[in-house]
C-alpha positions as CSV (number, residue, x, y, z in Angstrom):
1,X,-8.4,57.1,-14.3
2,X,-6.9,59.6,-11.9
3,X,-9.3,62.3,-12.3
4,X,-12.4,60.5,-11.6
5,X,-10.8,59.1,-8.8
6,X,-10.0,62.6,-7.7
7,X,-14.1,64.1,-8.5
8,X,-15.2,61.1,-6.5
9,X,-12.9,62.2,-3.3
10,X,-14.0,66.1,-4.2
11,X,-17.6,65.2,-4.2
12,X,-17.1,62.6,-0.8
13,X,-15.6,65.8,0.7
14,X,-18.4,68.3,-0.3
15,X,-21.1,65.7,1.3
16,X,-19.3,65.6,4.2
17,X,-19.0,69.3,4.5
18,X,-22.9,69.6,3.8
19,X,-24.0,67.2,6.1
20,X,-22.0,68.3,8.6
21,X,-23.0,71.7,8.4
22,X,-26.6,71.0,7.9
23,X,-26.4,68.7,11.3
24,X,-25.5,71.8,12.7
25,X,-28.3,74.2,11.4
26,X,-26.0,75.9,9.5
27,X,-28.3,75.6,6.5
28,X,-31.1,77.2,7.5
29,X,-32.2,78.5,3.9
30,X,-35.0,76.2,3.4
31,X,-35.2,72.7,4.9
32,X,-36.7,71.5,1.9
33,X,-33.9,72.6,-0.2
34,X,-31.6,71.2,2.4
35,X,-32.8,67.7,2.1
36,X,-32.8,67.5,-1.8
37,X,-29.3,68.5,-1.4
38,X,-27.8,66.1,1.7
39,X,-30.2,63.5,1.1
40,X,-28.1,62.1,-1.8
41,X,-25.2,62.2,-0.2
42,X,-26.5,60.2,2.7
43,X,-28.2,57.8,0.3
44,X,-24.2,57.5,-1.1
45,X,-22.5,57.3,2.3
46,X,-25.1,55.0,3.7
47,X,-24.9,52.4,0.1
48,X,-21.5,52.5,0.4
49,X,-20.9,51.5,4.0
50,X,-23.3,48.9,3.4
51,X,-21.1,47.9,0.4
52,X,-17.9,47.7,2.6
53,X,-20.0,46.2,5.4
54,X,-20.9,43.4,2.6
55,X,-17.6,43.2,1.9
56,X,-15.8,42.4,4.8
57,X,-18.6,40.0,5.9
58,X,-17.6,38.0,2.7
59,X,-14.2,37.9,3.0
60,X,-15.4,36.5,6.8
61,X,-17.0,34.1,5.4
62,X,-14.6,32.9,2.8
63,X,-12.0,32.5,6.1
64,X,-14.7,30.7,8.1
65,X,-14.7,28.1,4.9
66,X,-11.1,27.7,4.5
67,X,-11.0,26.7,8.3
68,X,-14.1,24.4,7.9
69,X,-12.3,22.8,4.8
70,X,-8.9,22.2,6.6
71,X,-10.8,20.7,9.4
72,X,-12.6,18.2,6.9
73,X,-9.2,17.7,4.7
74,X,-8.0,16.5,8.3
75,X,-10.1,14.6,9.0
76,X,-10.6,13.0,5.7
77,X,-6.5,11.9,6.0
78,X,-7.4,10.6,9.4
79,X,-10.2,8.2,8.0
80,X,-8.1,7.4,5.2
81,X,-5.2,6.2,7.6
82,X,-7.1,4.7,10.2
83,X,-8.9,2.2,7.0
84,X,-5.4,1.7,5.5
85,X,-4.2,0.3,8.8
86,X,-7.3,-1.8,9.6
87,X,-7.1,-3.0,5.6
88,X,-3.8,-4.0,6.8
89,X,-4.4,-5.8,10.1
90,X,-7.4,-7.6,7.6
91,X,-4.6,-9.4,5.5
92,X,-2.2,-9.9,8.3
93,X,-5.0,-11.7,10.2
94,X,-6.1,-13.7,6.9
95,X,-2.1,-14.5,6.5
96,X,-2.1,-15.9,10.2
97,X,-5.4,-17.8,9.4
98,X,-3.6,-19.8,6.5
99,X,-0.3,-20.2,8.5
100,X,-2.6,-22.1,11.1
101,X,-5.1,-23.9,9.1
102,X,-1.5,-25.3,7.3
103,X,-0.1,-26.4,10.9
104,X,-3.4,-27.6,12.1
105,X,-3.6,-29.8,8.7
106,X,-0.1,-30.7,8.5
107,X,0.8,-31.9,12.1
108,X,4.4,-30.5,11.4
109,X,6.1,-29.4,14.4
110,X,7.3,-25.7,13.4
111,X,9.1,-22.8,15.0
112,X,7.2,-19.0,14.0
113,X,9.3,-16.1,12.8
114,X,9.5,-12.7,11.6
115,X,11.2,-11.9,8.5
116,X,13.7,-8.9,9.6
117,X,15.5,-8.3,5.6
118,X,14.4,-9.5,2.6
119,X,15.0,-7.3,-1.0
120,X,13.0,-9.0,-3.6
121,X,14.7,-7.4,-5.9
122,X,18.1,-8.5,-5.3
123,X,19.5,-10.8,-7.6
124,X,19.9,-13.8,-5.0
125,X,16.4,-14.7,-3.8
126,X,17.6,-14.5,0.0
127,X,15.5,-13.4,3.4
128,X,16.3,-13.0,7.0
129,X,14.1,-14.1,9.7
130,X,14.4,-13.6,13.8
131,X,15.1,-17.1,14.6
132,X,18.4,-19.2,14.7
133,X,20.2,-21.7,16.6
134,X,18.5,-20.5,20.3
135,X,15.2,-21.7,19.1
136,X,15.9,-25.3,17.0
137,X,16.5,-23.8,13.7
138,X,19.1,-25.7,11.5
139,X,19.9,-25.7,7.6
140,X,18.2,-27.5,5.2
141,X,14.8,-26.9,6.9
142,X,11.7,-26.2,5.2
143,X,10.2,-22.7,5.4
144,X,6.6,-22.2,4.7
145,X,4.6,-18.9,4.2
146,X,0.7,-18.9,4.3
147,X,1.2,-22.8,3.5
148,X,3.0,-22.9,0.7
149,X,7.0,-23.5,0.4
150,X,9.0,-20.3,-0.2
151,X,11.9,-21.8,0.8
152,X,14.8,-23.8,2.8
153,X,17.6,-22.5,5.7
154,X,20.4,-22.0,4.2
155,X,22.6,-20.0,7.4
156,X,22.1,-20.2,10.8
157,X,23.2,-17.6,13.3
158,X,22.5,-17.9,17.2
159,X,19.1,-16.1,16.8
160,X,18.9,-15.1,12.8
161,X,18.7,-17.6,9.9
162,X,19.2,-16.8,6.2
163,X,16.4,-18.6,3.7
164,X,17.1,-19.2,0.7
165,X,13.9,-18.6,-1.6
166,X,12.7,-21.1,-4.3
167,X,13.2,-18.6,-6.8
168,X,17.0,-18.0,-6.0
169,X,19.4,-19.1,-8.7
170,X,20.9,-21.3,-6.8
171,X,17.6,-23.6,-5.4
172,X,17.1,-27.2,-6.4
173,X,14.9,-28.9,-4.8
174,X,13.3,-32.1,-5.3
175,X,9.2,-32.0,-6.2
176,X,6.7,-34.2,-7.3
177,X,3.2,-33.5,-9.7
178,X,0.7,-34.2,-7.2
179,X,-1.3,-36.8,-7.4
180,X,1.4,-38.8,-9.6
181,X,4.4,-40.3,-9.7
182,X,6.0,-38.3,-12.0
183,X,9.2,-36.7,-10.1
184,X,11.5,-33.4,-11.0
185,X,14.0,-31.0,-9.6
186,X,12.6,-27.4,-9.2
187,X,15.6,-25.0,-9.9
188,X,14.7,-21.3,-9.2
189,X,15.6,-18.6,-12.3
190,X,16.1,-15.1,-12.1
191,X,12.2,-13.3,-12.3
192,X,10.9,-15.0,-9.7
193,X,10.0,-18.0,-11.3
194,X,10.8,-21.7,-11.4
195,X,11.6,-24.6,-13.6
196,X,10.8,-28.0,-13.3
197,X,13.6,-30.3,-15.0
198,X,14.9,-34.4,-15.0
199,X,10.6,-34.9,-15.7
200,X,10.5,-38.3,-18.2
201,X,9.3,-38.0,-21.4
202,X,6.6,-40.4,-21.3
203,X,5.2,-38.7,-17.9
204,X,1.9,-36.6,-18.5
205,X,2.1,-33.0,-17.3
206,X,0.1,-30.2,-17.9
207,X,-0.5,-26.3,-17.3
208,X,-2.6,-26.3,-13.9
209,X,-1.0,-28.8,-12.2
210,X,0.1,-28.7,-8.6
211,X,3.6,-28.7,-7.9
212,X,4.6,-30.2,-4.4
213,X,7.8,-31.3,-2.6
214,X,8.5,-35.1,-3.1
215,X,10.1,-35.8,0.1
216,X,13.4,-37.0,-1.6
217,X,16.8,-36.5,-0.1
218,X,15.1,-36.3,3.6
219,X,15.6,-32.8,4.6
220,X,12.0,-31.5,3.3
221,X,8.6,-33.3,3.7
222,X,6.5,-34.4,1.4
223,X,3.4,-33.1,0.2
224,X,4.2,-28.8,1.1
225,X,3.0,-27.2,-2.3
226,X,5.5,-24.9,-4.3
227,X,3.6,-23.6,-7.2
228,X,1.5,-24.7,-10.1
229,X,2.6,-25.4,-14.1
230,X,2.4,-22.6,-16.3
231,X,4.0,-24.3,-19.4
232,X,5.4,-27.6,-20.5
233,X,8.1,-27.4,-23.0
234,X,9.2,-30.4,-24.9
235,X,13.0,-30.6,-26.9
236,X,13.0,-33.0,-30.0
237,X,14.9,-36.1,-28.8
238,X,15.4,-35.5,-25.4
239,X,14.6,-37.8,-23.1
240,X,13.0,-35.5,-20.5
241,X,10.5,-32.6,-20.6
242,X,10.5,-29.4,-18.8
243,X,7.8,-27.0,-17.0
244,X,7.7,-23.6,-15.9
245,X,6.3,-23.6,-13.0
246,X,4.5,-20.2,-10.8
247,X,5.0,-19.9,-7.1
248,X,2.1,-20.1,-5.6
249,X,3.4,-18.0,-2.3
250,X,3.4,-14.4,-2.6
251,X,7.1,-13.9,-2.6
252,X,7.2,-10.3,-2.7
253,X,5.8,-9.4,0.5
254,X,7.0,-12.2,3.1
255,X,6.3,-10.9,6.6
256,X,6.6,-14.0,8.6
257,X,7.1,-17.6,8.1
258,X,7.2,-21.0,9.6
259,X,9.8,-23.0,9.8
260,X,8.9,-26.7,9.6
261,X,11.6,-28.8,12.2
262,X,10.2,-32.4,11.1
């Protein structure tokens, strides 16, 4: 390999000498002979120069393409971010419309509040909101999100309140099956579920039935939807049946709530 490179360098040097000598008129031994010797060398250098020019032109083109690709990627990322923001705004607007629709139809007085702390992975189903005693929040008040009951006020401070979700293991609410006289108690379960207990054995309860607040006890008004029955379980020789209930509210993504005052 080194030998070939040496021969090539020698040929280049020799060719350069011939071209220089011809340009100075030193090779006067016949114009045709001179051209015969020099022409191939000139052609070689011309082709080599063209190749080098083409090579660097290709390198510059690659650089330009890389720059254009970087710009396009930046624009694409901006588009993705903007699209994500618009989707978030649409979801928020949809959620707000559901809240306002519920408030208008129910006729309840309410206190709007933001969720400031919430860990859906926690064993206890608790969240903290931005309103408290200063705005009239009291212990026991019902709390809704997108028109569904999510819990009730468990603890109140001056400018905050803690909400016990319906899925909290310590939560127990008097409930009814919508459109019937069937009553029971909805208790929270680990894993974000609910169980409706104390349903009389003879009462008809089916999967798909809607579970609402019964209004018994006086703290929470009647008729707020909690969830739907998933499955009914009946034990032999028992006076009552139980029903697994799936909450209707999106408990893993609560952004704000309405606290029902009356």
